[in-house]
N, CA, C and O atoms as CSV, one atom per row, in Angstrom:
chain,resi,resn,atom,element,x,y,z
A,1,MET,N,N,92.852,95.159,110.279
A,1,MET,CA,C,93.417,93.892,109.858
A,1,MET,C,C,94.708,94.161,109.096
A,1,MET,O,O,94.812,95.145,108.364
A,2,VAL,N,N,95.681,93.289,109.271
A,2,VAL,CA,C,96.940,93.356,108.533
A,2,VAL,C,C,97.059,92.077,107.722
A,2,VAL,O,O,96.933,90.976,108.256
A,3,TYR,N,N,97.305,92.235,106.422
A,3,TYR,CA,C,97.455,91.104,105.511
A,3,TYR,C,C,98.856,91.158,104.917
A,3,TYR,O,O,99.252,92.176,104.350
A,4,ARG,N,N,99.605,90.074,105.043
A,4,ARG,CA,C,100.947,89.972,104.461
A,4,ARG,C,C,100.801,89.487,103.019
A,4,ARG,O,O,100.315,88.383,102.773
A,5,THR,N,N,101.221,90.314,102.082
A,5,THR,CA,C,101.061,89.977,100.670
A,5,THR,C,C,102.040,88.891,100.251
A,5,THR,O,O,103.058,88.655,100.902
A,6,LYS,N,N,101.701,88.238,99.147
A,6,LYS,CA,C,102.522,87.166,98.588
A,6,LYS,C,C,102.720,87.427,97.097
A,6,LYS,O,O,101.746,87.602,96.365
A,7,GLY,N,N,103.973,87.453,96.644
A,7,GLY,CA,C,104.254,87.558,95.222
A,7,GLY,C,C,104.158,88.954,94.636
A,7,GLY,O,O,104.034,89.105,93.421
A,8,THR,N,N,104.213,89.993,95.490
A,8,THR,CA,C,104.121,91.368,94.992
A,8,THR,C,C,105.237,92.224,95.572
A,8,THR,O,O,105.934,91.814,96.501
A,9,CYS,N,N,105.394,93.409,95.015
A,9,CYS,CA,C,106.391,94.355,95.531
A,9,CYS,C,C,105.969,94.913,96.879
A,9,CYS,O,O,106.820,95.211,97.717
A,10,SER,N,N,104.672,95.058,97.101
A,10,SER,CA,C,104.214,95.504,98.422
A,10,SER,C,C,104.371,94.339,99.394
A,10,SER,O,O,104.328,93.176,98.994
A,11,SER,N,N,104.551,94.660,100.672
A,11,SER,CA,C,104.775,93.604,101.661
A,11,SER,C,C,103.579,93.370,102.580
A,11,SER,O,O,103.422,92.283,103.137
A,12,LYS,N,N,102.738,94.392,102.737
A,12,LYS,CA,C,101.545,94.199,103.564
A,12,LYS,C,C,100.472,95.205,103.196
A,12,LYS,O,O,100.736,96.246,102.593
A,13,ILE,N,N,99.245,94.855,103.584
A,13,ILE,CA,C,98.086,95.718,103.393
A,13,ILE,C,C,97.388,95.822,104.744
A,13,ILE,O,O,97.077,94.812,105.373
A,14,GLU,N,N,97.147,97.052,105.179
A,14,GLU,CA,C,96.365,97.296,106.385
A,14,GLU,C,C,95.011,97.816,105.937
A,14,GLU,O,O,94.936,98.733,105.119
A,15,LEU,N,N,93.931,97.232,106.472
A,15,LEU,CA,C,92.613,97.691,106.054
A,15,LEU,C,C,91.615,97.656,107.185
A,15,LEU,O,O,91.749,96.907,108.153
A,16,GLN,N,N,90.604,98.500,107.026
A,16,GLN,CA,C,89.488,98.547,107.963
A,16,GLN,C,C,88.203,98.427,107.165
A,16,GLN,O,O,88.003,99.127,106.172
A,17,ILE,N,N,87.331,97.523,107.614
A,17,ILE,CA,C,86.021,97.320,106.997
A,17,ILE,C,C,84.982,97.418,108.094
A,17,ILE,O,O,85.163,96.851,109.172
A,18,ASP,N,N,83.888,98.136,107.834
A,18,ASP,CA,C,82.861,98.246,108.874
A,18,ASP,C,C,81.901,97.057,108.818
A,18,ASP,O,O,82.048,96.172,107.974
A,19,GLU,N,N,80.931,97.041,109.709
A,19,GLU,CA,C,80.007,95.904,109.833
A,19,GLU,C,C,79.128,95.710,108.598
A,19,GLU,O,O,78.572,94.631,108.395
A,20,ASP,N,N,79.001,96.756,107.772
A,20,ASP,CA,C,78.224,96.646,106.529
A,20,ASP,C,C,79.099,96.282,105.333
A,20,ASP,O,O,78.653,96.347,104.187
A,21,HIS,N,N,80.342,95.902,105.604
A,21,HIS,CA,C,81.329,95.503,104.596
A,21,HIS,C,C,81.805,96.670,103.733
A,21,HIS,O,O,82.279,96.471,102.615
A,22,ILE,N,N,81.676,97.876,104.255
A,22,ILE,CA,C,82.180,99.056,103.557
A,22,ILE,C,C,83.649,99.247,103.943
A,22,ILE,O,O,83.997,99.223,105.124
A,23,ILE,N,N,84.499,99.436,102.944
A,23,ILE,CA,C,85.927,99.642,103.184
A,23,ILE,C,C,86.122,101.069,103.681
A,23,ILE,O,O,85.728,102.025,103.012
A,24,ARG,N,N,86.727,101.211,104.845
A,24,ARG,CA,C,86.937,102.527,105.446
A,24,ARG,C,C,88.364,103.030,105.283
A,24,ARG,O,O,88.588,104.241,105.258
A,25,CYS,N,N,89.333,102.127,105.171
A,25,CYS,CA,C,90.734,102.542,105.082
A,25,CYS,C,C,91.556,101.402,104.478
A,25,CYS,O,O,91.371,100.238,104.833
A,26,VAL,N,N,92.463,101.750,103.564
A,26,VAL,CA,C,93.403,100.788,102.988
A,26,VAL,C,C,94.772,101.456,102.926
A,26,VAL,O,O,94.901,102.567,102.413
A,27,ARG,N,N,95.793,100.780,103.448
A,27,ARG,CA,C,97.173,101.272,103.376
A,27,ARG,C,C,98.086,100.139,102.934
A,27,ARG,O,O,98.092,99.065,103.534
A,28,PHE,N,N,98.851,100.385,101.887
A,28,PHE,CA,C,99.842,99.426,101.406
A,28,PHE,C,C,101.211,99.821,101.940
A,28,PHE,O,O,101.498,101.008,102.097
A,29,THR,N,N,102.052,98.841,102.218
A,29,THR,CA,C,103.449,99.071,102.562
A,29,THR,C,C,104.284,98.525,101.415
A,29,THR,O,O,104.153,97.361,101.036
A,30,GLY,N,N,105.150,99.385,100.861
A,30,GLY,CA,C,105.955,99.004,99.713
A,30,GLY,C,C,105.157,99.119,98.427
A,30,GLY,O,O,104.030,99.614,98.423
A,31,GLY,N,N,105.750,98.659,97.340
A,31,GLY,CA,C,105.071,98.702,96.054
A,31,GLY,C,C,105.166,100.061,95.389
A,31,GLY,O,O,105.951,100.913,95.805
A,32,CYS,N,N,104.372,100.258,94.363
A,32,CYS,CA,C,104.352,101.497,93.577
A,32,CYS,C,C,103.479,102.522,94.303
A,32,CYS,O,O,102.254,102.495,94.187
A,33,ASN,N,N,104.103,103.405,95.037
A,33,ASN,CA,C,103.410,104.294,95.954
A,33,ASN,C,C,102.243,105.052,95.322
A,33,ASN,O,O,101.140,105.030,95.868
A,34,GLY,N,N,102.453,105.710,94.209
A,34,GLY,CA,C,101.381,106.489,93.592
A,34,GLY,C,C,100.211,105.629,93.160
A,34,GLY,O,O,99.056,105.976,93.410
A,35,ASN,N,N,100.500,104.509,92.512
A,35,ASN,CA,C,99.432,103.612,92.065
A,35,ASN,C,C,98.640,103.057,93.244
A,35,ASN,O,O,97.412,102.978,93.194
A,36,LEU,N,N,99.340,102.677,94.290
A,36,LEU,CA,C,98.653,102.085,95.442
A,36,LEU,C,C,97.875,103.121,96.239
A,36,LEU,O,O,96.846,102.791,96.829
A,37,GLN,N,N,98.339,104.362,96.270
A,37,GLN,CA,C,97.538,105.421,96.877
A,37,GLN,C,C,96.257,105.620,96.073
A,37,GLN,O,O,95.182,105.814,96.641
A,38,GLY,N,N,96.378,105.571,94.747
A,38,GLY,CA,C,95.202,105.718,93.888
A,38,GLY,C,C,94.205,104.596,94.097
A,38,GLY,O,O,93.004,104.847,94.203
A,39,ILE,N,N,94.684,103.359,94.157
A,39,ILE,CA,C,93.795,102.214,94.401
A,39,ILE,C,C,93.098,102.389,95.744
A,39,ILE,O,O,91.892,102.165,95.856
A,40,SER,N,N,93.853,102.788,96.763
A,40,SER,CA,C,93.270,102.980,98.089
A,40,SER,C,C,92.142,104.002,98.060
A,40,SER,O,O,91.088,103.780,98.657
A,41,LYS,N,N,92.351,105.112,97.374
A,41,LYS,CA,C,91.317,106.141,97.275
A,41,LYS,C,C,90.097,105.640,96.499
A,41,LYS,O,O,88.961,105.958,96.850
A,42,LEU,N,N,90.333,104.863,95.456
A,42,LEU,CA,C,89.222,104.371,94.641
A,42,LEU,C,C,88.352,103.350,95.363
A,42,LEU,O,O,87.147,103.290,95.117
A,43,VAL,N,N,88.933,102.554,96.240
A,43,VAL,CA,C,88.149,101.504,96.902
A,43,VAL,C,C,87.546,101.947,98.230
A,43,VAL,O,O,86.589,101.333,98.701
A,44,THR,N,N,88.081,102.996,98.842
A,44,THR,CA,C,87.540,103.478,100.116
A,44,THR,C,C,86.102,103.959,99.910
A,44,THR,O,O,85.812,104.744,99.008
A,45,GLY,N,N,85.224,103.470,100.763
A,45,GLY,CA,C,83.803,103.819,100.679
A,45,GLY,C,C,82.976,102.846,99.860
A,45,GLY,O,O,81.756,102.986,99.782
A,46,ARG,N,N,83.627,101.852,99.243
A,46,ARG,CA,C,82.914,100.856,98.437
A,46,ARG,C,C,82.728,99.570,99.227
A,46,ARG,O,O,83.441,99.323,100.199
A,47,LYS,N,N,81.776,98.757,98.811
A,47,LYS,CA,C,81.531,97.456,99.438
A,47,LYS,C,C,82.688,96.518,99.111
A,47,LYS,O,O,83.174,96.487,97.980
A,48,ALA,N,N,83.119,95.761,100.099
A,48,ALA,CA,C,84.229,94.827,99.926
A,48,ALA,C,C,83.942,93.832,98.808
A,48,ALA,O,O,84.827,93.527,98.008
A,49,GLU,N,N,82.717,93.325,98.745
A,49,GLU,CA,C,82.367,92.325,97.724
A,49,GLU,C,C,82.503,92.893,96.312
A,49,GLU,O,O,82.930,92.193,95.394
A,50,GLU,N,N,82.142,94.152,96.144
A,50,GLU,CA,C,82.246,94.823,94.841
A,50,GLU,C,C,83.717,94.958,94.422
A,50,GLU,O,O,84.062,94.748,93.259
A,51,VAL,N,N,84.563,95.308,95.374
A,51,VAL,CA,C,85.992,95.473,95.098
A,51,VAL,C,C,86.629,94.123,94.795
A,51,VAL,O,O,87.462,94.022,93.894
A,52,ILE,N,N,86.252,93.089,95.534
A,52,ILE,CA,C,86.775,91.745,95.272
A,52,ILE,C,C,86.448,91.336,93.844
A,52,ILE,O,O,87.316,90.854,93.117
A,53,GLU,N,N,85.200,91.528,93.445
A,53,GLU,CA,C,84.775,91.148,92.094
A,53,GLU,C,C,85.563,91.899,91.024
A,53,GLU,O,O,85.909,91.331,89.988
A,54,ALA,N,N,85.845,93.173,91.278
A,54,ALA,CA,C,86.551,93.992,90.295
A,54,ALA,C,C,88.046,93.678,90.204
A,54,ALA,O,O,88.623,93.740,89.118
A,55,LEU,N,N,88.679,93.343,91.332
A,55,LEU,CA,C,90.141,93.244,91.363
A,55,LEU,C,C,90.701,91.829,91.366
A,55,LEU,O,O,91.838,91.620,90.943
A,56,GLU,N,N,89.930,90.856,91.832
A,56,GLU,CA,C,90.456,89.497,91.945
A,56,GLU,C,C,90.887,88.970,90.581
A,56,GLU,O,O,90.171,89.102,89.589
A,57,GLY,N,N,92.062,88.376,90.556
A,57,GLY,CA,C,92.591,87.789,89.325
A,57,GLY,C,C,93.451,88.732,88.502
A,57,GLY,O,O,94.014,88.318,87.489
A,58,THR,N,N,93.569,89.989,88.910
A,58,THR,CA,C,94.426,90.942,88.204
A,58,THR,C,C,95.872,90.488,88.339
A,58,THR,O,O,96.322,90.129,89.427
A,59,ARG,N,N,96.592,90.508,87.231
A,59,ARG,CA,C,97.986,90.071,87.246
A,59,ARG,C,C,98.910,91.243,86.939
A,59,ARG,O,O,98.521,92.194,86.262
A,60,CYS,N,N,100.127,91.163,87.440
A,60,CYS,CA,C,101.154,92.172,87.195
A,60,CYS,C,C,102.236,91.538,86.332
A,60,CYS,O,O,103.029,90.731,86.816
A,61,GLY,N,N,102.266,91.902,85.061
A,61,GLY,CA,C,103.251,91.323,84.153
A,61,GLY,C,C,103.109,89.816,84.085
A,61,GLY,O,O,102.023,89.299,83.822
A,62,PHE,N,N,104.205,89.110,84.323
A,62,PHE,CA,C,104.198,87.652,84.268
A,62,PHE,C,C,103.895,87.009,85.616
A,62,PHE,O,O,103.863,85.783,85.729
A,63,LYS,N,N,103.675,87.825,86.632
A,63,LYS,CA,C,103.365,87.296,87.965
A,63,LYS,C,C,101.962,86.708,87.972
A,63,LYS,O,O,101.115,87.096,87.167
A,64,GLN,N,N,101.720,85.786,88.869
A,64,GLN,CA,C,100.410,85.158,89.013
A,64,GLN,C,C,99.438,86.026,89.812
A,64,GLN,O,O,98.256,85.698,89.916
A,65,THR,N,N,99.928,87.125,90.371
A,65,THR,CA,C,99.121,87.997,91.221
A,65,THR,C,C,99.537,89.436,90.995
A,65,THR,O,O,100.357,89.716,90.120
A,66,SER,N,N,98.988,90.342,91.765
A,66,SER,CA,C,99.306,91.766,91.704
A,66,SER,C,C,98.879,92.394,93.033
A,66,SER,O,O,98.254,91.731,93.861
A,67,CYS,N,N,99.209,93.648,93.232
A,67,CYS,CA,C,98.747,94.327,94.444
A,67,CYS,C,C,97.217,94.416,94.485
A,67,CYS,O,O,96.639,94.196,95.549
A,68,PRO,N,N,96.529,94.731,93.367
A,68,PRO,CA,C,95.061,94.710,93.414
A,68,PRO,C,C,94.500,93.319,93.737
A,68,PRO,O,O,93.539,93.206,94.498
A,69,ASP,N,N,95.083,92.275,93.172
A,69,ASP,CA,C,94.635,90.917,93.474
A,69,ASP,C,C,94.882,90.578,94.941
A,69,ASP,O,O,94.052,89.930,95.579
A,70,GLN,N,N,96.012,91.011,95.472
A,70,GLN,CA,C,96.299,90.757,96.883
A,70,GLN,C,C,95.330,91.518,97.784
A,70,GLN,O,O,94.970,91.029,98.855
A,71,LEU,N,N,94.901,92.716,97.358
A,71,LEU,CA,C,93.876,93.428,98.109
A,71,LEU,C,C,92.578,92.623,98.118
A,71,LEU,O,O,91.920,92.521,99.153
A,72,ALA,N,N,92.213,92.060,96.989
A,72,ALA,CA,C,91.007,91.214,96.936
A,72,ALA,C,C,91.137,90.033,97.882
A,72,ALA,O,O,90.173,89.681,98.561
A,73,GLN,N,N,92.318,89.412,97.941
A,73,GLN,CA,C,92.528,88.279,98.843
A,73,GLN,C,C,92.424,88.727,100.298
A,73,GLN,O,O,91.845,88.024,101.126
A,74,ALA,N,N,92.985,89.897,100.612
A,74,ALA,CA,C,92.913,90.436,101.969
A,74,ALA,C,C,91.462,90.696,102.365
A,74,ALA,O,O,91.060,90.408,103.493
A,75,LEU,N,N,90.681,91.240,101.438
A,75,LEU,CA,C,89.268,91.513,101.712
A,75,LEU,C,C,88.496,90.223,101.927
A,75,LEU,O,O,87.645,90.157,102.814
A,76,LYS,N,N,88.776,89.193,101.133
A,76,LYS,CA,C,88.111,87.900,101.318
A,76,LYS,C,C,88.426,87.325,102.702
A,76,LYS,O,O,87.545,86.793,103.377
A,77,GLN,N,N,89.676,87.438,103.111
A,77,GLN,CA,C,90.076,86.935,104.428
A,77,GLN,C,C,89.374,87.739,105.532
A,77,GLN,O,O,88.915,87.162,106.517
A,78,ALA,N,N,89.290,89.048,105.374
A,78,ALA,CA,C,88.630,89.883,106.382
A,78,ALA,C,C,87.142,89.535,106.476
A,78,ALA,O,O,86.596,89.461,107.577
A,79,LEU,N,N,86.492,89.326,105.349
A,79,LEU,CA,C,85.068,88.974,105.368
A,79,LEU,C,C,84.846,87.610,106.012
A,79,LEU,O,O,83.882,87.420,106.754
A,80,ALA,N,N,85.733,86.666,105.730
A,80,ALA,CA,C,85.606,85.327,106.319
A,80,ALA,C,C,85.781,85.373,107.843
A,80,ALA,O,O,85.168,84.590,108.568
A,81,ALA,N,N,86.612,86.286,108.312
A,81,ALA,CA,C,86.873,86.402,109.748
A,81,ALA,C,C,85.756,87.130,110.507
A,81,ALA,O,O,85.658,87.030,111.729
A,82,SER,N,N,84.923,87.858,109.767
A,82,SER,CA,C,83.880,88.653,110.453
A,82,SER,C,C,82.596,87.881,110.658
A,82,SER,O,O,81.638,88.414,111.216
């Protein structure tokens, strides 16, 4: 799945979730490369619902969203589509 981010430095998130809702792969385009690689490693192998609960609502400075929040939104969209 490809998710186009809104309101962040990253422009898109590519992710793979298996039938048990386990996150298998996350790749961000743009944004803070080191931080986003770290987030990707931390969430890979975890349940999508667990990651959504942990990251949803995270803000970046004065922005209404963040790359972690956008990942949560992408995961919610992927779960709704499955």
